[in-house]
C-alpha positions as CSV (number, residue, x, y, z in Angstrom):
1,X,-33.2,-6.1,-1.7
2,X,-31.0,-4.3,0.8
3,X,-29.7,-0.8,0.1
4,X,-26.2,-0.8,-1.3
5,X,-23.7,1.6,0.2
6,X,-20.2,2.5,-1.2
7,X,-17.7,4.2,1.1
8,X,-14.6,6.2,0.1
9,X,-12.2,6.9,3.0
10,X,-9.7,9.8,2.7
11,X,-7.0,11.0,5.0
12,X,-5.0,9.4,7.8
13,X,-5.2,6.1,9.6
14,X,-7.1,7.7,12.4
15,X,-9.8,8.6,9.9
16,X,-9.6,5.0,8.5
17,X,-10.6,3.7,12.0
18,X,-13.7,6.0,11.9
19,X,-14.6,4.6,8.5
20,X,-14.2,1.0,9.7
21,X,-16.6,1.8,12.6
22,X,-19.0,3.4,10.3
23,X,-18.9,0.3,8.0
24,X,-19.7,-2.0,10.9
25,X,-22.6,0.2,11.9
26,X,-24.0,0.1,8.3
27,X,-23.8,-3.6,8.1
28,X,-25.4,-4.0,11.5
29,X,-28.2,-1.8,10.3
30,X,-28.9,-4.0,7.3
31,X,-27.1,-2.2,4.5
32,X,-24.9,-3.9,2.0
33,X,-21.4,-2.6,1.4
34,X,-20.1,-2.5,-2.2
35,X,-16.7,-1.6,-3.4
36,X,-17.8,-0.5,-6.8
37,X,-19.4,3.0,-6.6
38,X,-21.3,2.4,-9.8
39,X,-23.3,-0.3,-8.0
40,X,-24.1,1.8,-4.9
41,X,-27.4,3.3,-4.1
42,X,-25.7,5.7,-1.6
43,X,-22.0,6.8,-1.7
44,X,-20.4,8.1,1.5
45,X,-17.1,10.0,1.3
46,X,-15.3,10.2,4.7
47,X,-13.1,13.3,4.4
48,X,-10.0,14.9,5.8
49,X,-9.6,18.6,6.3
50,X,-6.2,18.9,7.8
51,X,-4.6,20.8,4.9
52,X,-5.8,22.8,1.9
53,X,-4.6,19.9,-0.3
54,X,-6.7,17.4,1.6
55,X,-9.7,19.6,1.4
56,X,-9.2,20.0,-2.3
57,X,-8.9,16.2,-2.7
58,X,-12.1,15.7,-0.7
59,X,-14.2,18.1,-2.8
60,X,-12.9,16.6,-6.0
61,X,-13.8,13.1,-4.7
62,X,-17.3,14.2,-3.8
63,X,-17.8,15.7,-7.3
64,X,-16.5,12.6,-8.8
65,X,-18.8,10.4,-6.8
66,X,-21.8,12.7,-7.6
67,X,-21.4,11.7,-11.3
68,X,-22.7,8.3,-10.4
69,X,-26.1,9.9,-9.8
70,X,-26.7,9.5,-13.5
71,X,-26.5,5.7,-13.0
72,X,-27.7,3.8,-9.9
73,X,-26.6,6.2,-7.1
74,X,-29.4,8.2,-5.5
75,X,-27.5,10.1,-2.8
76,X,-24.0,11.2,-1.9
77,X,-23.2,11.8,1.8
78,X,-20.1,13.7,3.0
79,X,-18.8,12.7,6.5
80,X,-15.7,13.4,8.6
81,X,-13.4,16.4,9.3
82,X,-14.5,18.5,6.3
83,X,-18.1,18.4,7.5
84,X,-17.1,19.0,11.1
85,X,-15.0,22.1,10.4
86,X,-16.7,23.6,7.3
87,X,-20.2,22.0,7.5
88,X,-22.1,25.3,7.2
89,X,-20.2,26.4,4.1
90,X,-20.4,23.0,2.5
91,X,-24.2,22.8,3.1
92,X,-24.6,26.1,1.2
93,X,-22.2,25.6,-1.6
94,X,-21.6,21.9,-2.2
95,X,-25.1,21.1,-3.6
96,X,-23.9,17.8,-5.0
97,X,-23.8,16.5,-1.4
98,X,-27.2,15.4,-0.1
99,X,-26.0,15.3,3.5
100,X,-23.1,16.9,5.4
101,X,-22.0,14.9,8.5
102,X,-19.5,15.8,11.2
103,X,-17.1,13.6,13.1
104,X,-19.4,12.8,16.0
105,X,-22.2,11.2,14.1
106,X,-20.8,7.8,12.9
107,X,-22.9,5.9,15.5
108,X,-26.1,7.4,13.9
109,X,-25.0,6.8,10.3
110,X,-27.8,4.3,9.6
111,X,-30.5,6.8,10.5
112,X,-28.7,9.5,8.5
113,X,-28.7,7.3,5.4
114,X,-32.3,6.5,5.8
115,X,-33.3,10.1,6.3
116,X,-31.2,11.2,3.3
117,X,-32.8,8.5,1.1
118,X,-36.2,9.8,2.3
119,X,-35.4,13.1,0.5
120,X,-34.3,15.5,3.2
121,X,-31.1,17.4,2.7
122,X,-29.5,18.1,6.1
123,X,-26.4,19.2,8.0
124,X,-25.6,16.8,10.8
125,X,-23.0,18.3,13.1
126,X,-22.6,18.7,16.8
127,X,-19.7,19.5,19.1
128,X,-20.3,17.1,22.0
129,X,-16.6,15.8,21.8
130,X,-17.7,12.2,21.7
131,X,-15.5,9.3,20.7
132,X,-15.9,7.1,17.7
133,X,-15.6,3.6,19.1
134,X,-17.1,0.2,18.5
135,X,-16.9,-2.9,16.3
136,X,-15.2,-2.4,12.9
137,X,-15.0,-3.9,9.4
138,X,-11.3,-3.8,8.7
139,X,-10.1,-2.1,5.5
140,X,-6.5,-3.2,6.1
141,X,-5.2,-6.7,5.4
142,X,-6.9,-9.0,7.9
143,X,-3.7,-9.5,9.9
144,X,-3.1,-5.7,10.5
145,X,-5.3,-3.3,12.5
146,X,-5.0,0.3,13.8
147,X,-6.1,0.9,17.3
148,X,-7.1,4.6,17.9
149,X,-6.4,5.2,21.6
150,X,-7.6,8.8,21.7
151,X,-9.1,11.6,19.7
152,X,-8.5,15.3,19.6
153,X,-5.4,17.2,20.6
154,X,-4.3,19.7,23.4
155,X,-1.0,20.7,21.9
156,X,-2.3,23.6,19.7
157,X,0.7,23.7,17.4
158,X,0.5,27.0,15.6
159,X,0.3,25.5,12.1
160,X,-2.4,22.9,13.0
161,X,-6.2,22.8,12.7
162,X,-6.8,19.5,14.4
163,X,-7.8,20.9,17.9
164,X,-10.4,23.1,16.0
165,X,-11.7,20.1,14.1
166,X,-11.4,17.2,16.5
167,X,-11.6,19.1,19.8
168,X,-9.6,18.6,23.0
169,X,-7.7,15.4,23.8
170,X,-9.9,12.5,24.8
171,X,-8.6,9.0,25.7
172,X,-10.5,5.8,25.3
173,X,-10.7,4.0,28.6
174,X,-8.1,1.3,28.8
175,X,-10.7,-1.5,29.5
176,X,-12.4,-0.7,26.3
177,X,-9.2,-0.7,24.3
178,X,-8.2,-4.1,25.8
179,X,-11.6,-5.6,25.0
180,X,-11.5,-4.3,21.4
181,X,-7.9,-5.5,20.9
182,X,-8.9,-8.9,22.1
183,X,-11.7,-8.9,19.6
184,X,-9.4,-7.9,16.8
185,X,-6.9,-10.6,17.8
186,X,-9.6,-13.2,17.7
187,X,-10.4,-12.1,14.1
188,X,-6.8,-12.9,13.1
189,X,-5.0,-9.5,13.7
190,X,-1.3,-10.1,14.5
191,X,0.0,-6.6,14.2
192,X,-1.7,-3.8,16.2
193,X,-0.7,-0.3,15.4
194,X,-1.5,2.3,18.1
195,X,-2.4,5.8,16.8
196,X,-3.8,9.1,18.1
197,X,-2.9,12.7,17.4
198,X,-0.5,12.4,20.3
199,X,-0.2,8.7,21.3
200,X,2.3,9.4,24.2
201,X,-0.3,11.5,26.0
202,X,-2.7,8.6,26.2
203,X,-4.5,8.4,29.5
204,X,-3.5,11.8,30.9
205,X,-7.0,13.1,30.8
206,X,-8.5,10.0,32.4
207,X,-5.9,8.9,34.9
208,X,-4.0,12.1,35.7
209,X,-0.8,10.9,34.0
210,X,0.2,9.4,30.7
211,X,-0.5,5.7,30.6
212,X,0.9,4.5,27.3
213,X,3.5,2.2,28.9
214,X,0.9,0.5,31.0
215,X,-1.4,0.2,28.0
216,X,1.1,-1.5,25.8
217,X,2.2,-3.8,28.7
218,X,-1.4,-5.0,29.0
219,X,-1.9,-5.3,25.2
220,X,1.1,-7.5,25.0
221,X,-0.6,-10.1,27.2
222,X,-2.9,-10.9,24.3
223,X,-1.5,-14.1,23.0
224,X,-2.4,-13.8,19.3
225,X,-0.7,-10.4,18.9
226,X,2.8,-10.7,17.6
227,X,3.7,-7.1,16.9
228,X,2.6,-3.9,18.6
229,X,3.7,-0.7,16.9
230,X,3.7,2.9,18.2
231,X,2.9,5.8,15.9
232,X,2.8,9.6,16.6
233,X,4.7,9.7,19.8
234,X,5.7,13.2,20.9
235,X,9.4,13.5,22.0
236,X,8.9,15.2,25.3
237,X,6.7,12.4,26.6
238,X,9.0,9.5,25.6
239,X,10.5,8.6,29.0
240,X,12.8,5.9,30.3
241,X,9.8,3.7,31.3
242,X,8.5,3.6,27.8
243,X,12.0,3.1,26.3
244,X,12.6,0.2,28.7
245,X,9.3,-1.4,27.8
246,X,10.0,-1.2,24.1
247,X,13.4,-2.8,24.6
248,X,12.4,-5.5,27.1
249,X,9.0,-6.4,25.7
250,X,9.4,-8.8,22.6
251,X,5.9,-7.9,21.3
252,X,6.6,-4.2,21.0
253,X,8.6,-3.6,17.8
254,X,11.8,-1.6,18.2
255,X,10.3,1.3,16.2
256,X,8.7,4.6,17.1
257,X,7.2,7.3,15.0
258,X,8.1,10.8,16.3
259,X,6.7,13.7,14.3
260,X,9.4,16.3,15.1
261,X,8.4,18.9,12.4
262,X,11.8,20.7,12.9
263,X,15.0,20.8,14.8
264,X,15.8,24.5,14.9
265,X,15.0,26.0,18.3
266,X,13.6,29.3,17.1
267,X,11.2,27.5,14.6
268,X,10.2,24.9,17.2
269,X,9.2,27.8,19.6
270,X,7.2,29.5,16.8
271,X,5.5,26.2,16.1
272,X,4.6,26.0,19.8
273,X,6.4,22.7,20.1
274,X,7.4,21.6,23.6
275,X,10.8,20.2,22.8
276,X,14.0,21.9,21.7
277,X,16.9,20.8,19.6
278,X,19.1,19.6,22.5
279,X,16.4,17.5,24.2
280,X,15.5,15.9,20.8
281,X,19.2,15.0,20.1
282,X,19.5,13.6,23.6
283,X,16.4,11.5,23.2
284,X,17.5,10.2,19.8
285,X,20.9,9.1,21.2
286,X,19.0,7.1,23.8
287,X,16.7,5.5,21.2
288,X,19.5,4.6,18.8
289,X,21.6,3.4,21.7
290,X,18.8,0.9,22.4
291,X,18.5,-0.1,18.7
292,X,15.1,1.5,18.3
293,X,14.4,2.6,14.8
294,X,12.8,6.0,14.4
295,X,10.5,7.4,11.8
296,X,9.8,11.2,11.7
297,X,8.2,14.0,9.7
298,X,9.3,17.5,9.1
299,X,7.6,20.7,7.9
300,X,9.6,22.7,5.3
301,X,9.1,26.4,4.7
302,X,7.5,27.4,8.0
303,X,7.5,31.1,8.5
304,X,11.2,32.4,9.1
305,X,12.6,29.2,7.4
306,X,15.9,30.0,5.7
307,X,18.6,28.1,3.9
308,X,20.5,28.0,7.2
309,X,17.7,26.3,9.1
310,X,17.3,23.8,6.3
311,X,21.0,23.1,6.5
312,X,20.7,22.5,10.2
313,X,18.0,20.0,9.6
314,X,20.1,18.3,6.9
315,X,23.0,17.9,9.4
316,X,20.6,16.5,11.9
317,X,19.5,13.9,9.4
318,X,23.0,12.9,8.5
319,X,24.0,12.6,12.1
320,X,21.0,10.5,13.2
321,X,20.7,8.4,10.0
322,X,16.9,8.0,10.2
323,X,15.7,5.3,7.8
324,X,12.1,6.6,7.3
325,X,11.3,10.3,7.0
326,X,8.6,12.4,5.4
327,X,8.9,16.0,4.4
328,X,5.9,18.3,3.8
329,X,5.7,21.9,2.6
330,X,4.2,24.2,5.2
331,X,0.5,24.9,4.4
332,X,-0.8,28.3,5.6
333,X,-4.1,27.5,7.1
334,X,-6.7,30.1,8.0
335,X,-7.6,29.9,11.6
336,X,-4.2,28.9,12.8
337,X,-1.8,31.3,14.6
338,X,1.0,30.7,12.1
339,X,-1.1,32.0,9.2
340,X,-0.7,35.5,10.6
341,X,3.1,35.2,11.2
342,X,5.5,37.5,9.3
343,X,8.2,36.2,7.0
344,X,6.1,33.7,5.1
345,X,8.0,31.6,2.7
346,X,7.0,31.4,-1.0
347,X,5.4,28.3,-2.4
348,X,8.3,27.9,-4.8
349,X,10.9,28.0,-2.1
350,X,9.0,25.6,0.1
351,X,8.9,23.0,-2.7
352,X,12.6,23.5,-3.3
353,X,13.3,22.8,0.4
354,X,11.2,19.6,0.2
355,X,13.1,18.4,-2.8
356,X,16.4,19.2,-1.2
357,X,15.7,17.3,2.0
358,X,14.3,14.3,0.1
359,X,17.5,14.1,-1.9
360,X,19.5,14.2,1.3
361,X,17.3,11.6,2.9
362,X,17.3,9.3,-0.1
363,X,21.1,8.9,0.1
364,X,20.9,8.2,3.8
365,X,18.2,5.5,3.4
366,X,20.0,3.9,0.5
367,X,23.2,3.7,2.5
368,X,21.4,2.1,5.5
369,X,19.7,-0.4,3.2
370,X,23.0,-1.4,1.7
371,X,24.4,-2.0,5.2
372,X,21.5,-4.5,5.8
373,X,22.8,-6.9,3.1
374,X,23.7,-10.2,4.8
375,X,21.5,-9.6,7.9
376,X,18.6,-11.8,8.8
377,X,15.3,-10.0,9.8
378,X,12.0,-11.4,11.0
379,X,9.4,-10.3,8.4
380,X,5.6,-10.4,8.2
381,X,4.2,-11.5,4.9
382,X,1.6,-8.9,3.6
383,X,1.0,-10.3,0.1
384,X,2.6,-11.5,-3.1
385,X,3.1,-10.6,-6.7
386,X,2.4,-13.0,-9.6
387,X,4.7,-13.5,-12.6
388,X,3.8,-15.9,-15.4
389,X,1.1,-17.7,-13.3
390,X,3.5,-18.4,-10.4
391,X,4.6,-16.6,-7.3
392,X,7.2,-14.1,-8.4
393,X,8.0,-12.7,-4.9
394,X,6.3,-12.2,-1.6
395,X,5.9,-8.7,-0.1
396,X,6.9,-8.4,3.5
397,X,7.9,-6.0,6.2
398,X,10.4,-6.1,9.0
399,X,10.2,-4.2,12.3
400,X,11.3,-0.8,10.9
401,X,8.5,-0.7,8.3
402,X,5.0,0.5,8.9
403,X,2.5,-0.6,6.3
404,X,1.9,1.7,3.3
405,X,4.2,4.5,4.5
406,X,7.6,2.8,4.8
407,X,9.5,0.4,2.5
408,X,8.9,-3.3,1.9
409,X,11.0,-6.4,1.7
410,X,10.6,-8.4,-1.6
411,X,11.1,-12.0,-0.5
412,X,11.8,-15.1,-2.6
413,X,11.2,-18.6,-1.1
414,X,11.6,-22.2,-2.2
415,X,8.6,-23.1,0.0
416,X,5.2,-21.4,0.0
417,X,4.8,-18.7,2.6
418,X,1.5,-17.8,4.3
419,X,0.2,-14.2,4.2
420,X,0.0,-12.9,7.8
421,X,2.7,-15.2,9.1
422,X,6.3,-14.4,10.1
423,X,9.5,-15.7,8.6
424,X,13.2,-15.1,8.9
425,X,14.6,-13.4,5.8
426,X,18.2,-13.0,4.8
427,X,18.7,-9.7,3.0
428,X,20.5,-10.0,-0.3
429,X,19.6,-6.8,-2.1
430,X,18.8,-3.1,-1.5
431,X,17.1,-0.3,-3.3
432,X,16.7,3.3,-2.3
433,X,13.9,2.5,0.2
434,X,13.1,-1.2,-0.2
435,X,15.0,-4.4,0.5
436,X,15.0,-7.9,-1.1
437,X,15.9,-11.2,0.5
438,X,15.3,-14.9,0.7
439,X,13.3,-16.8,3.4
440,X,15.6,-19.0,5.5
441,X,15.0,-21.6,8.2
């Protein structure tokens, strides 16, 4: 009988892609993947280490998985960012883990599992700045896939550990991305979501200039792809060429994720961000003028944050009426420049700022949703909910909704709808973040 491996993936969608590559490598190596950890001979936890809260979740998950050793499980292996950044400490202190593995070892995961089952406890970590790439077993719905176009980061924002975990920015050659995207499309993927720590910087290290516009233009030639979505685009590199491509190319959804982190000039400088408030406002005017929906994220309670800077951010939200926004309390991370800054904000105050901004944003999003009533949107069907043995409603998304992080459209239909296909939906109801509607011809 083949060895059964269970895999738990934590963290962001970029980490998800690493997990999917690892799964494919395990299957190719003859291992059987199981979803129930109680049935696994080996459990792998692919971890995130971006924030203290993520590290805490990772450790708790490892300890939870280690409890299965009293049943079938023989070994627990920790992979990913936690092992890459804190591997030496984990090897000494997290004795429940039988192997600690960094972020550049996924291609060798079969050998690592075999060695670990053989009884040797080991730290597997190197710093060769390789790229995780290859065939994948999707953990998303089969019609959706993330395409990680680069790894690492060169921005060195003062609050962020990513460059110290993932290394410098490294783009995947375009020909490899196109080949992989064609493979995903042949498997049934219709929505391709481009991700990297800084997607707009794609290609700068390989080709001497950012090449995201050229990449999406080539990807859009893949016939089976219907939507191409852009996440994690930095504002200073969103130029006219990219905006024009989004507007004119029917396969690129009119949506862009721009992690701003703040709008106050002084705080942006202390964060080592390359944009200022004026350039951000100018860009957002261009995007909204071209009917491009924007998602963003903001850090609350960064050193020197005050009621006044939060009020400035609230006014920015009201003026720009963003539909999808996330707010996060600043996490003081050892090893970052910002950890040593003066005027640190108390945890209580940070949480108060987060709640205040979410309250403001909730009203904005609800108002935008109400304005959608009566409009017809193209929607992708992601699934359905049963009620009394029949379809109660279908769960779908339109162009301004990224899976799992934005809202959904709850869809009724007189005729059966197919998961993964696209339908026109007339909106007839609105909640704070979600919409409801009826499929129409």
